[in-house]
PAZAPA-4460 file (N, C-alpha, C; in steps of 0.05 Angstrom, whole numbers, plus 32768, in hexadecimal, padded with zeros to 4 digits):
% residues 287
    n_x    n_y    n_z   ca_x   ca_y   ca_z    c_x    c_y    c_z   seq   type   mol
   7CEC   80D7   8074   7D04   80C6   807B   7CFA   80AB   8085     1      X     A
   7CE6   80AC   8096   7CDC   8093   80A2   7CD1   8081   808C     2      X     A
   7CC3   808C   8078   7CB8   807C   8062   7CCE   806F   8052     3      X     A
   7CE4   807E   804D   7CFA   8073   803E   7D07   805B   804D     4      X     A
   7D0A   805E   8067   7D16   8048   8076   7D04   802F   8075     5      X     A
   7CEA   8033   8079   7CD7   801D   8078   7CD8   8010   805C     6      X     A
   7CDA   8020   8047   7CDB   8015   802C   7CF3   8004   8028     7      X     A
   7D0A   800D   8032   7D23   7FFD   802F   7D21   7FE3   803E     8      X     A
   7D16   7FE4   8056   7D13   7FCC   8066   7D00   7FB8   8059     9      X     A
   7CEA   7FC3   804D   7CD7   7FB1   803F   7CE5   7FA4   8027    10      X     A
   7CF6   7FB2   801A   7D05   7FA6   8003   7D16   7F8F   800D    11      X     A
   7D24   7F92   8024   7D35   7F7D   802E   7D24   7F65   8035    12      X     A
   7D0D   7F69   8042   7CFC   7F52   8049   7CF1   7F45   8030    13      X     A
   7CE9   7F55   801C   7CDF   7F4A   8003   7CF3   7F39   7FF5    14      X     A
   7D0C   7F42   7FF5   7D21   7F32   7FE8   7D25   7F17   7FF5    15      X     A
   7D25   7F17   8010   7D29   7EFD   801E   7D12   7EEB   8019    16      X     A
   7CF9   7EF5   8019   7CE2   7EE5   8014   7CE3   7ED9   7FF8    17      X     A
   7CEC   7EE8   7FE4   7CEE   7EDE   7FC9   7D02   7EC7   7FC8    18      X     A
   7D18   7ECA   7FD7   7D2C   7EB5   7FD8   7D20   7E9B   7FE2    19      X     A
   7D0F   7E9D   7FF7   7D03   7E84   8002   7CEE   7E79   7FEE    20      X     A
   7CDF   7E8B   7FE2   7CCA   7E82   7FCF   7CD6   7E72   7FB8    21      X     A
   7CEC   7E7C   7FAE   7CF9   7E6F   7F97   7D0D   7E59   7FA0    22      X     A
   7D0B   7E51   7FBA   7D19   7E3A   7FC4   7D37   7E3C   7FC0    23      X     A
   7D43   7E53   7FC4   7D60   7E56   7FC3   7D6C   7E45   7FD9    24      X     A
   7D82   7E36   7FD2   7D8E   7E25   7FE6   7DAC   7E27   7FE6    25      X     A
   7DB9   7E1A   7FF9   7DD5   7E1E   7FFD   7DE6   7E0D   7FEA    26      X     A
   7DDA   7DFB   7FDC   7DE9   7DEB   7FC8   7DDA   7DEB   7FAE    27      X     A
   7DD9   7E01   7FA0   7DC9   7E02   7F87   7DD6   7DF4   7F70    28      X     A
   7DC6   7DED   7F5C   7DD2   7DE4   7F43   7DDF   7DFB   7F36    29      X     A
   7DF8   7DF8   7F2E   7E07   7E0F   7F24   7E00   7E16   7F07    30      X     A
   7DF6   7E02   7EF8   7DEF   7E07   7EDD   7E08   7E07   7ECA    31      X     A
   7E03   7E06   7EB1   7E19   7E04   7E9D   7E29   7E1E   7E9A    32      X     A
   7E1E   7E34   7EA4   7E2D   7E4D   7EA1   7E3B   7E56   7EBA    33      X     A
   7E3D   7E44   7ECE   7E49   7E4C   7EE7   7E65   7E57   7EE3    34      X     A
   7E75   7E4B   7ED1   7E91   7E53   7ECE   7E94   7E6F   7EC3    35      X     A
   7E7E   7E7A   7EB8   7E80   7E95   7EAD   7E6C   7EA7   7EBB    36      X     A
   7E65   7EA1   7ED3   7E50   7EAF   7EE1   7E5A   7EC9   7EEF    37      X     A
   7E73   7ECF   7EEB   7E7D   7EE8   7EF7   7E93   7EE3   7F0B    38      X     A
   7E90   7ECE   7F1B   7EA4   7EC8   7F2F   7EBC   7EBA   7F23    39      X     A
   7EB8   7EAA   7F0E   7ECD   7E9C   7F00   7ECD   7EA4   7EE2    40      X     A
   7ED5   7EBD   7EDD   7ED3   7EC8   7EC2   7EE7   7EBE   7EAD    41      X     A
   7EFB   7EAF   7EB7   7F10   7EA6   7EA4   7F05   7E92   7E90    42      X     A
   7F14   7E8D   7E7B   7F0C   7E7B   7E66   7F24   7E68   7E61    43      X     A
   7F1E   7E53   7E51   7F34   7E41   7E49   7F35   7E28   7E58    44      X     A
   7F22   7E24   7E6B   7F21   7E0B   7E7B   7F08   7DFB   7E72    45      X     A
   7F0C   7DE1   7E6D   7EF6   7DD1   7E64   7EF9   7DB5   7E71    46      X     A
   7EE2   7DA8   7E74   7EE3   7D8D   7E81   7ECE   7D7B   7E73    47      X     A
   7ED6   7D63   7E6C   7EC5   7D50   7E5F   7EC7   7D35   7E6E    48      X     A
   7EB3   7D24   7E6A   7EB3   7D09   7E76   7EA6   7CF5   7E64    49      X     A
   7EB0   7CDD   7E65   7EA3   7CC7   7E56   7E91   7CB7   7E69    50      X     A
   7E8F   7CBF   7E82   7E7E   7CB2   7E96   7E63   7CBE   7E96    51      X     A
   7E4F   7CAE   7E98   7E33   7CB8   7E99   7E2F   7CCA   7EB2    52      X     A
   7E1F   7CDE   7EAF   7E19   7CF0   7EC5   7E08   7CE3   7EDB    53      X     A
   7DFC   7CCC   7ED4   7DED   7CBC   7EE8   7DFB   7CA2   7EEC    54      X     A
   7E03   7C9D   7F05   7E12   7C85   7F0C   7E03   7C75   7F21    55      X     A
   7E02   7C5B   7F1D   7DF6   7C49   7F31   7E0C   7C39   7F3E    56      X     A
   7E0C   7C38   7F59   7E21   7C2A   7F67   7E16   7C1B   7F7F    57      X     A
   7E22   7C05   7F86   7E1A   7BF6   7F9E   7E26   7C03   7FB7    58      X     A
   7E1C   7BFC   7FCE   7E26   7C07   7FE7   7E44   7C00   7FEA    59      X     A
   7E54   7C15   7FF0   7E70   7C12   7FF5   7E80   7C06   7FDE    60      X     A
   7E74   7C07   7FC6   7E81   7BFD   7FAE   7E93   7C12   7FA2    61      X     A
   7EA3   7C0A   7F8F   7EB5   7C1C   7F81   7EAC   7C20   7F64    62      X     A
   7EB0   7C38   7F5A   7EAA   7C3E   7F3E   7EBE   7C53   7F34    63      X     A
   7EBE   7C58   7F1A   7ED1   7C6B   7F0F   7EC3   7C81   7EFF    64      X     A
   7ED0   7C98   7EFF   7EC7   7CAF   7EEF   7EE0   7CB8   7EDE    65      X     A
   7EDD   7CB8   7EC4   7EF2   7CC1   7EB2   7EEF   7CDE   7EAB    66      X     A
   7F04   7CED   7EAE   7F03   7D0A   7EA9   7F19   7D12   7E95    67      X     A
   7F12   7D22   7E81   7F26   7D2F   7E70   7F21   7D4D   7E71    68      X     A
   7F36   7D5C   7E78   7F33   7D78   7E7B   7F4A   7D86   7E6C    69      X     A
   7F44   7D9E   7E63   7F58   7DAE   7E55   7F59   7DCA   7E62    70      X     A
   7F71   7DD6   7E61   7F74   7DF0   7E6E   7F90   7DFB   7E6A    71      X     A
   7F95   7E12   7E74   7FAF   7E1F   7E72   7FC4   7E13   7E85    72      X     A
   7FDC   7E1C   7E83   7FF1   7E12   7E94   7FEA   7E14   7EB1    73      X     A
   7FEF   7DFF   7EC0   7FEA   7DFF   7EDD   7FCD   7DF9   7EE5    74      X     A
   7FBC   7DF1   7ED2   7FA0   7DEB   7EDA   7F9F   7DD0   7EE7    75      X     A
   7F88   7DCA   7EF3   7F86   7DB0   7F02   7F69   7DA7   7F02    76      X     A
   7F65   7D8E   7F09   7F4A   7D82   7F0D   7F49   7D7C   7F2B    77      X     A
   7F34   7D85   7F38   7F33   7D83   7F55   7F18   7D78   7F5F    78      X     A
   7F19   7D6C   7F76   7F01   7D63   7F84   7EFF   7D73   7F9E    79      X     A
   7EED   7D86   7F9F   7EEA   7D98   7FB7   7ED5   7D8D   7FCA    80      X     A
   7ED4   7D99   7FE1   7EBF   7D92   7FF5   7EA5   7DA0   7FEC    81      X     A
   7E98   7D95   7FD8   7E80   7DA1   7FCD   7E6C   7D8A   7FC7    82      X     A
   7E53   7D91   7FC5   7E3E   7D7D   7FC0   7E42   7D67   7FD5    83      X     A
   7E42   7D4D   7FCC   7E45   7D37   7FDE   7E61   7D2A   7FDB    84      X     A
   7E74   7D39   7FD1   7E8F   7D2E   7FCD   7E9B   7D22   7FE6    85      X     A
   7E97   7D2F   7FFD   7EA3   7D25   8016   7E99   7D0A   801F    86      X     A
   7E82   7D01   8014   7E77   7CE8   801C   7E83   7CD1   800D    87      X     A
   7E92   7CD7   7FF8   7E9F   7CC2   7FE7   7EBD   7CC2   7FED    88      X     A
   7ECA   7CAC   7FE7   7EE7   7CAA   7FE9   7EF3   7CAB   7FCD    89      X     A
   7F04   7CBF   7FC7   7F11   7CC2   7FAD   7F2E   7CB9   7FAF    90      X     A
   7F38   7CAD   7F9A   7F54   7CA4   7F9A   7F67   7CBC   7F97    91      X     A
   7F5C   7CD3   7F8F   7F6C   7CEB   7F8C   7F5A   7D03   7F8D    92      X     A
   7F64   7D19   7F97   7F53   7D31   7F9A   7F5C   7D47   7F87    93      X     A
   7F75   7D47   7F7E   7F7F   7D5B   7F6C   7F92   7D4F   7F57    94      X     A
   7F8C   7D55   7F3E   7F9E   7D4B   7F28   7FA7   7D64   7F19    95      X     A
   7FC0   7D69   7F19   7FCB   7D80   7F0B   7FD5   7D78   7EEF    96      X     A
   7FD6   7D8B   7EDD   7FDF   7D85   7EC1   7FFB   7D7A   7EC2    97      X     A
   7FFF   7D61   7EB9   8019   7D55   7EB8   8022   7D49   7ED2    98      X     A
   8011   7D4A   7EE7   8018   7D3F   7F01   800E   7D23   7F05    99      X     A
   800F   7D1A   7F1E   8006   7CFF   7F24   7FE8   7CFC   7F1E   100      X     A
   7FE1   7CE6   7F11   7FC6   7CE1   7F0A   7FBD   7CEB   7EEF   101      X     A
   7FCE   7CFB   7EE2   7FC8   7D05   7EC7   7FD2   7CF0   7EB3   102      X     A
   7FC0   7CE4   7EA4   7FC6   7CCE   7E92   7FCD   7CD9   7E76   103      X     A
   7FCD   7CF3   7E72   7FD3   7D00   7E59   7FED   7D10   7E5D   104      X     A
   8002   7D09   7E4E   801B   7D17   7E51   801D   7D32   7E44   105      X     A
   800A   7D39   7E33   800B   7D52   7E25   8003   7D69   7E38   106      X     A
   800F   7D80   7E34   8009   7D98   7E44   7FEE   7DA4   7E3C   107      X     A
   7FDF   7DAC   7E50   7FC5   7DB8   7E4A   7FAE   7DA4   7E4A   108      X     A
   7FB3   7D8B   7E50   7F9E   7D77   7E51   7FA2   7D64   7E69   109      X     A
   7F8D   7D60   7E78   7F8E   7D4D   7E8E   7F79   7D36   7E88   110      X     A
   7F83   7D1E   7E87   7F71   7D07   7E84   7F76   7CF5   7E9D   111      X     A
   7F61   7CF2   7EAC   7F64   7CE3   7EC5   7F4B   7CD3   7ECB   112      X     A
   7F4F   7CBF   7EDD   7F39   7CAE   7EE6   7F37   7CAF   7F04   113      X     A
   7F20   7CB7   7F0E   7F1B   7CB7   7F2B   7F0F   7C9C   7F33   114      X     A
   7F1C   7C8E   7F45   7F11   7C76   7F51   7F04   7C7E   7F6B   115      X     A
   7EEA   7C78   7F6D   7EDA   7C83   7F83   7ECC   7C6D   7F92   116      X     A
   7ECB   7C6E   7FAC   7EBD   7C5B   7FBD   7EA3   7C68   7FC7   117      X     A
   7E8D   7C5B   7FC3   7E73   7C66   7FCB   7E6E   7C63   7FE9   118      X     A
   7E5C   7C74   7FF4   7E55   7C71   8010   7E47   7C57   8016   119      X     A
   7E43   7C51   802F   7E35   7C38   8037   7E17   7C3D   803D   120      X     A
   7E0E   7C55   8035   7DF2   7C5C   803A   7DE3   7C5F   801F   121      X     A
   7DCC   7C53   801C   7DBD   7C54   8003   7DB0   7C70   8001   122      X     A
   7DB8   7C7E   7FEC   7DAE   7C99   7FE7   7DB7   7CA2   7FCB   123      X     A
   7DAB   7CB8   7FC1   7DB3   7CC4   7FA8   7DC5   7CDB   7FAE   124      X     A
   7DDE   7CDA   7FA5   7DF2   7CEE   7FAC   7DFA   7CFE   7F93   125      X     A
   7E08   7D14   7F98   7E13   7D24   7F82   7E31   7D28   7F85   126      X     A
   7E40   7D23   7F70   7E5C   7D27   7F6F   7E62   7D3D   7F5B   127      X     A
   7E75   7D4F   7F62   7E7D   7D64   7F4F   7E9C   7D63   7F4D   128      X     A
   7EA6   7D63   7F34   7EC2   7D64   7F2E   7EC8   7D7D   7F1E   129      X     A
   7EDC   7D8C   7F26   7EE1   7DA7   7F1B   7EFD   7DA8   7F0E   130      X     A
   7EFE   7DB5   7EF7   7F17   7DBD   7EEA   7F1B   7DDB   7EEE   131      X     A
   7F32   7DE3   7EF7   7F36   7E00   7EFC   7F53   7E07   7EF5   132      X     A
   7F56   7E21   7EED   7F71   7E2B   7EE8   7F7C   7E36   7F01   133      X     A
   7F94   7E42   7EFF   7FA1   7E4D   7F17   7F9C   7E6A   7F1C   134      X     A
   7F88   7E75   7F0E   7F81   7E91   7F12   7F74   7E97   7F2C   135      X     A
   7F71   7EB0   7F33   7F63   7EB9   7F4B   7F50   7ECF   7F45   136      X     A
   7F35   7ECA   7F44   7F29   7EAF   7F48   7F2E   7E9E   7F30   137      X     A
   7F2D   7E83   7F33   7F33   7E71   7F1D   7F1C   7E6F   7F09   138      X     A
   7F23   7E6A   7EF0   7F0E   7E62   7EDD   7F09   7E45   7EE1   139      X     A
   7EF0   7E3C   7EE0   7EE9   7E21   7EE5   7ED7   7E15   7ED0   140      X     A
   7ED7   7DFA   7ED0   7EC3   7DEB   7EC1   7EBE   7DD2   7ED3   141      X     A
   7EA6   7DC6   7ED1   7EA1   7DB0   7EE4   7E8E   7D9C   7ED7   142      X     A
   7E8D   7D84   7EE3   7E7A   7D6F   7EDD   7E6E   7D66   7EF6   143      X     A
   7E54   7D62   7EF6   7E45   7D59   7F0D   7E39   7D3E   7F07   144      X     A
   7E3A   7D2B   7F1A   7E30   7D10   7F17   7E1D   7D09   7F2D   145      X     A
   7E06   7CFE   7F25   7DF3   7CF3   7F39   7DF8   7CD6   7F3D   146      X     A
   7DFE   7CCF   7F56   7E06   7CB3   7F5C   7DF0   7CA7   7F6E   147      X     A
   7DE3   7C92   7F63   7DCF   7C83   7F72   7DDC   7C6C   7F80   148      X     A
   7DDF   7C6D   7F9A   7DEC   7C58   7FA9   7DD7   7C46   7FB6   149      X     A
   7DD9   7C2C   7FB0   7DC8   7C19   7FBD   7DAB   7C19   7FB2   150      X     A
   7DA7   7C23   7F9A   7D8C   7C23   7F8E   7D79   7C35   7F9D   151      X     A
   7D82   7C4C   7FA6   7D70   7C5E   7FB5   7D5B   7C6A   7FA3   152      X     A
   7D45   7C71   7FAF   7D2F   7C7E   7FA0   7D2E   7C9B   7FAA   153      X     A
   7D2A   7CAD   7F97   7D29   7CCA   7F9E   7D10   7CD0   7FAF   154      X     A
   7D14   7CDE   7FC4   7CFE   7CE6   7FD5   7D03   7D01   7FE1   155      X     A
   7CEE   7D0F   7FE8   7CF0   7D2A   7FF3   7CF8   7D28   8011   156      X     A
   7D10   7D32   8017   7D1A   7D31   8032   7D18   7D4E   803D   157      X     A
   7D01   7D54   8049   7CFD   7D6F   8053   7D10   7D76   806A   158      X     A
   7D13   7D63   807C   7D24   7D67   8093   7D41   7D6B   808A   159      X     A
   7D4A   7D5A   8077   7D65   7D5C   806C   7D69   7D77   805F   160      X     A
   7D55   7D80   8050   7D57   7D9A   8042   7D5B   7DB0   8056   161      X     A
   7D4B   7DAF   806C   7D4D   7DC4   8080   7D69   7DC5   808D   162      X     A
   7D73   7DAD   8094   7D8E   7DAC   80A0   7DA4   7DB4   808D   163      X     A
   7DA1   7DAD   8073   7DB5   7DB4   805F   7DB6   7DD2   805B   164      X     A
   7DA0   7DE0   8060   7D9F   7DFD   805B   7D98   7E0D   8074   165      X     A
   7DA0   7E01   808B   7D97   7E0C   80A5   7DA2   7E28   80A9   166      X     A
   7DBB   7E2D   80A2   7DC6   7E48   80A6   7DB7   7E5D   8097   167      X     A
   7DAF   7E57   807E   7DA0   7E6B   806E   7D84   7E6F   8078   168      X     A
   7D78   7E59   8082   7D5D   7E5C   808D   7D5D   7E6C   80A7   169      X     A
   7D6F   7E66   80B8   7D72   7E75   80D2   7D79   7E92   80CC   170      X     A
   7D8C   7E96   80BA   7D94   7EB2   80B4   7D7D   7EC2   80A8   171      X     A
   7D6E   7EB5   8096   7D57   7EC3   808A   7D42   7ECB   809E   172      X     A
   7D3C   7EB8   80B0   7D28   7EBD   80C5   7D32   7ED4   80D8   173      X     A
   7D4C   7ED3   80DE   7D57   7EE8   80EF   7D55   7F04   80E3   174      X     A
   7D5A   7F06   80C9   7D59   7F20   80BB   7D3C   7F29   80B9   175      X     A
   7D2A   7F17   80B2   7D0D   7F1E   80B1   7D03   7F27   80CC   176      X     A
   7D0B   7F1A   80E1   7D03   7F22   80FC   7D0D   7F3E   8103   177      X     A
   7D27   7F42   80FE   7D32   7F5D   8104   7D26   7F73   80F3   178      X     A
   7D22   7F6D   80D9   7D16   7F81   80C8   7CF9   7F87   80D0   179      X     A
   7CEA   7F72   80D7   7CCE   7F77   80E0   7CCE   7F87   80FA   180      X     A
   7CE0   7F81   810C   7CE2   7F90   8125   7CE8   7FAD   8120   181      X     A
   7CFA   7FB2   810D   7D02   7FCD   8107   7CEB   7FDD   80FA   182      X     A
   7CDD   7FD0   80E8   7CC7   7FDD   80DA   7CB1   7FE4   80EE   183      X     A
   7CA9   7FD1   80FF   7C94   7FD6   8112   7C9C   7FED   8126   184      X     A
   7CB5   7FED   812D   7CBE   8002   8140   7CBD   801E   8132   185      X     A
   7CC3   801F   8118   7CC2   8038   810A   7CA5   8041   8106   186      X     A
   7C93   802E   8103   7C77   8036   80FF   7C6A   8042   8119   187      X     A
   7C6F   8033   812F   7C63   803D   8149   7C75   8032   815F   188      X     A
   7C86   8043   816A   7C99   803A   817E   7C8B   8032   8198   189      X     A
   7C77   8041   81A0   7C6A   803B   81B9   7C5A   8021   81B8   190      X     A
   7C4C   801D   81A2   7C3B   8006   819F   7C4A   7FEC   819B   191      X     A
   7C60   7FED   818D   7C6E   7FD4   8185   7C89   7FD0   8193   192      X     A
   7C8D   7FDF   81A8   7CA7   7FDC   81B6   7CAC   7FBF   81C0   193      X     A
   7C98   7FB3   81CC   7C9B   7F98   81D6   7CA0   7F84   81BF   194      X     A
   7C90   7F86   81AA   7C93   7F74   8193   7CAE   7F78   8186   195      X     A
   7CB6   7F91   8185   7CD1   7F98   817A   7CE7   7F8A   818A   196      X     A
   7CE5   7F8B   81A4   7CF9   7F7E   81B5   7CFA   7F60   81B1   197      X     A
   7CE2   7F54   81B0   7CE1   7F37   81AC   7CEC   7F2E   8192   198      X     A
   7CE5   7F3C   817C   7CEF   7F34   8162   7D0C   7F39   815F   199      X     A
   7D16   7F50   8169   7D32   7F57   8167   7D42   7F43   8178   200      X     A
   7D38   7F3C   8190   7D46   7F29   81A0   7D47   7F0D   8194   201      X     A
   7D31   7F05   8187   7D31   7EEC   8178   7D45   7EEC   8162   202      X     A
   7D48   7F02   8154   7D5B   7F05   813E   7D78   7F01   8149   203      X     A
   7D7D   7F0D   8160   7D98   7F0B   816B   7D9E   7EEE   8174   204      X     A
   7D8A   7EE1   8180   7D8E   7EC5   8189   7D93   7EB3   8171   205      X     A
   7D83   7EB6   815C   7D86   7EA6   8144   7DA1   7EAA   8137   206      X     A
   7DAA   7EC3   8136   7DC4   7EC9   812A   7DDA   7EBD   813B   207      X     A
   7DD8   7EBD   8155   7DEB   7EB1   8166   7DED   7E93   8161   208      X     A
   7DD6   7E86   815E   7DD5   7E69   8157   7DE3   7E65   813C   209      X     A
   7DDD   7E76   8129   7DE8   7E73   810E   7E06   7E75   810E   210      X     A
   7E10   7E88   811E   7E2E   7E8B   8120   7E3A   7E72   812B   211      X     A
   7E2E   7E66   813F   7E39   7E4E   814B   7E38   7E37   8137   212      X     A
   7E23   7E35   8127   7E20   7E1F   8114   7E32   7E23   80FB   213      X     A
   7E38   7E3B   80F4   7E46   7E40   80DB   7E64   7E3B   80DD   214      X     A
   7E6F   7E3C   80F5   7E8C   7E39   80F9   7E96   7E1E   80EF   215      X     A
   7E8A   7E07   80F7   7E93   7DED   80ED   7E91   7DEB   80CF   216      X     A
   7E7C   7DF6   80C3   7E78   7DF5   80A6   7E8E   7E05   8098   217      X     A
   7E95   7E1B   80A3   7EAA   7E2C   8098   7EC5   7E1E   8098   218      X     A
   7ECB   7E11   80AE   7EE4   7E02   80B0   7EE6   7DEC   809B   219      X     A
   7ED0   7DDF   8095   7ED0   7DC9   8082   7ED5   7DD2   8066   220      X     A
   7ECE   7DEB   805F   7ED2   7DF5   8044   7EE5   7E0C   8043   221      X     A
   7EF9   7E0B   8055   7F0B   7E22   8057   7F1A   7E27   803D   222      X     A
   7F1E   7E12   802D   7F2B   7E15   8013   7F1A   7E26   8000   223      X     A
   7F00   7E22   8000   7EEE   7E31   7FEF   7EED   7E4E   7FF9   224      X     A
   7EEE   7E52   8013   7EEE   7E6D   801E   7F07   7E7C   8015   225      X     A
   7F1D   7E6F   8015   7F37   7E7B   800E   7F38   7E84   7FF1   226      X     A
   7F28   7E78   7FE0   7F28   7E7F   7FC3   7F1E   7E9C   7FBF   227      X     A
   7F0D   7EA5   7FD0   7F03   7EC1   7FCE   7F04   7ECE   7FE9   228      X     A
   7F1C   7ECF   7FF4   7F20   7ED8   8010   7F16   7EF4   8014   229      X     A
   7F1A   7F06   8000   7F11   7F22   8003   7EF3   7F24   8007   230      X     A
   7EE4   7F14   7FF8   7EC7   7F15   7FFB   7EBE   7F09   8016   231      X     A
   7ECA   7EF3   801D   7EC3   7EE6   8036   7ECC   7EF7   804E   232      X     A
   7EE2   7F05   804B   7EEC   7F16   8061   7ED8   7F2D   8066   233      X     A
   7ECE   7F39   8050   7EB9   7F4D   8053   7EA0   7F42   8061   234      X     A
   7E99   7F29   8059   7E82   7F1C   8065   7E85   7F19   8083   235      X     A
   7E9D   7F10   808B   7EA3   7F0C   80A8   7EA3   7F26   80B7   236      X     A
   7EB0   7F3B   80AC   7EB2   7F55   80B9   7E96   7F61   80BE   237      X     A
   7E86   7F60   80A8   7E6B   7F6C   80AB   7E5A   7F5C   80BE   238      X     A
   7E5E   7F41   80BF   7E4F   7F31   80D2   7E56   7F38   80EE   239      X     A
   7E70   7F3D   80F4   7E79   7F44   810F   7E6D   7F60   8116   240      X     A
   7E6F   7F73   8103   7E65   7F8E   8109   7E47   7F8D   810F   241      X     A
   7E38   7F7E   80FE   7E1B   7F7B   8102   7E14   7F6E   811D   242      X     A
   7E24   7F59   8124   7E1F   7F4B   813D   7E24   7F5D   8155   243      X     A
   7E3A   7F6B   8155   7E41   7F7D   816B   7E2B   7F93   816D   244      X     A
   7E23   7F9E   8156   7E0E   7FB3   8156   7DF4   7FA8   8162   245      X     A
   7DED   7F8F   815B   7DD5   7F83   8165   7DD6   7F7F   8183   246      X     A
   7DED   7F77   818D   7DF0   7F74   81AB   7DED   7F8F   81B8   247      X     A
   7DFA   7FA4   81AD   7DF7   7FBF   81B8   7DDA   7FC8   81B9   248      X     A
   7DCC   7FC4   81A3   7DB0   7FCB   81A2   7D9F   7FBB   81B6   249      X     A
   7DA6   7FA2   81B8   7D97   7F91   81CB   7D9B   7F99   81E8   250      X     A
   7DB4   7F9E   81EF   7DBA   7FA7   820B   7DAE   7FC2   8211   251      X     A
   7DAF   7FD4   81FC   7DA3   7FEF   8200   7D85   7FED   8204   252      X     A
   7D78   7FDB   81F5   7D5C   7FD7   81F8   7D55   7FCC   8214   253      X     A
   7D65   7FBA   821E   7D5F   7FAF   8239   7D63   7FC4   824E   254      X     A
   7D74   7FD7   824A   7D79   7FEC   825E   7D65   8004   825B   255      X     A
   7D54   8002   8246   7D40   8017   8243   7D47   802D   8231   256      X     A
   7D5F   802C   8224   7D67   8041   8212   7D5F   803A   81F5   257      X     A
   7D56   804E   81E7   7D4E   804B   81CB   7D65   8051   81B8   258      X     A
   7D6E   803E   81A9   7D84   8042   8197   7D7C   8036   817B   259      X     A
   7D7E   8047   8167   7D76   803E   814C   7D8E   8035   813B   260      X     A
   7DA4   8044   813E   7DBB   803F   812C   7DC6   8023   812E   261      X     A
   7DCB   8018   8146   7DD5   7FFD   8148   7DC3   7FE8   813A   262      X     A
   7DA9   7FEC   813E   7D96   7FD9   8131   7D97   7FDB   8113   263      X     A
   7D99   7FF3   8108   7D9B   7FF7   80EB   7DB5   7FEB   80E1   264      X     A
   7DCB   7FEF   80F0   7DE5   7FE3   80E8   7DE3   7FC5   80E7   265      X     A
   7DD7   7FB9   80FB   7DD5   7F9C   80FC   7DC4   7F92   80E5   266      X     A
   7DAD   7F9E   80E0   7D9C   7F96   80CA   7DAA   7F99   80AF   267      X     A
   7DB7   7FB0   80AB   7DC5   7FB4   8092   7DDC   7FA0   808D   268      X     A
   7DEC   7F9B   80A1   7E03   7F89   809E   7DF9   7F6C   8099   269      X     A
   7DE5   7F63   80A9   7DDB   7F48   80A6   7DCD   7F44   808B   270      X     A
   7DBE   7F58   8083   7DB0   7F55   8069   7DC4   7F54   8052   271      X     A
   7DD8   7F65   8053   7DED   7F65   803E   7DFB   7F4A   803E   272      X     A
   7E02   7F40   8055   7E0F   7F26   8057   7DFE   7F0F   804C   273      X     A
   7DE4   7F10   8052   7DD2   7EFB   8048   7DD1   7EFB   802A   274      X     A
   7DCE   7F12   801E   7DCD   7F14   8001   7DE8   7F0D   7FF5   275      X     A
   7DFE   7F17   8001   7E19   7F10   7FF7   7E1E   7EF2   7FF9   276      X     A
   7E15   7EE6   800F   7E19   7EC9   8013   7E0C   7EB9   7FFD   277      X     A
   7DF4   7EC1   7FF5   7DE6   7EB3   7FDF   7DF5   7EB7   7FC5   278      X     A
   7DFE   7ECF   7FC0   7E0C   7ED5   7FA7   7E27   7EC6   7FA6   279      X     A
   7E35   7EC3   7FBC   7E4E   7EB4   7FBD   7E49   7E97   7FB5   280      X     A
   7E32   7E8C   7FBE   7E2C   7E70   7FB7   7E26   7E6D   7F99   281      X     A
   7E16   7E80   7F8E   7E10   7E7F   7F72   7E29   7E83   7F61   282      X     A
   7E3C   7E92   7F6C   7E56   7E97   7F5D   7E6A   7E81   7F61   283      X     A
   7E64   7E6E   7F74   7E75   7E57   7F77   7E8B   7E59   7F8C   284      X     A
   7E8B   7E6E   7F9C   7E9F   7E70   7FB1   7E93   7E71   7FCD   285      X     A
   7E79   7E6A   7FCF   7E6C   7E69   7FE9   7E6A   7E4C   7FF1   286      X     A
   7E5A   7E47   8006   7E56   7E2C   800F   7E3C   7E2A   801E   287      X     A
***
């Protein structure tokens, strides 16, 4: 039994290490098949543009992106809080078929022009514009544009990368710490009790920090969360269960009582949430 438990825990640690090795991040390139990746299985939505995917703009200047999209009744072209969209000012955020901003009077086609104001900071940004139907989850198609503002040169921003993906980095370290603590405790309880306590306590502290940091980010993308509320609701519930279990295990450890179940519950819930969180991002309903 002990060998099986250790094997499962090693699998969890291995998965997380592979994620870091392959540089998985919180804002991945979705690729051309994102709309059929499983989260948005619908068909019939398409989006085209006559604008180059690489745009050069001066600081605080205005430029335009022309979009032509096709889809079923009730479909729309939207600008969500994704990529660097929030750093630009758009003249419109949603264009529905036949509604304001649609320059094509025929049903099933949206032709529109987004007038956009660039930021006042020189940098290379990314804009994404999405066409989606009214399904749940919606079928989507999208166009992504790289916007060079102020003649910026591409450079590796390590600190920026860390802060952009801070929740996943902290969460990964917390899970690895807790898993390592659990494995060592299963191997030799007497020898590794102190290390187990330190690693498990570190995991709880990091998770507490992560919870505090994730709330503002969740509020900013509440619309995206609402698109797949059932999945996010499961994520939240398991996170709460895992956190409560971790606190119980931590307090029990401080009082000198040995409890295994709360620790396993915390590790299982947090690991599931970490994997699910990554999958939600790849499927287009995470953040």
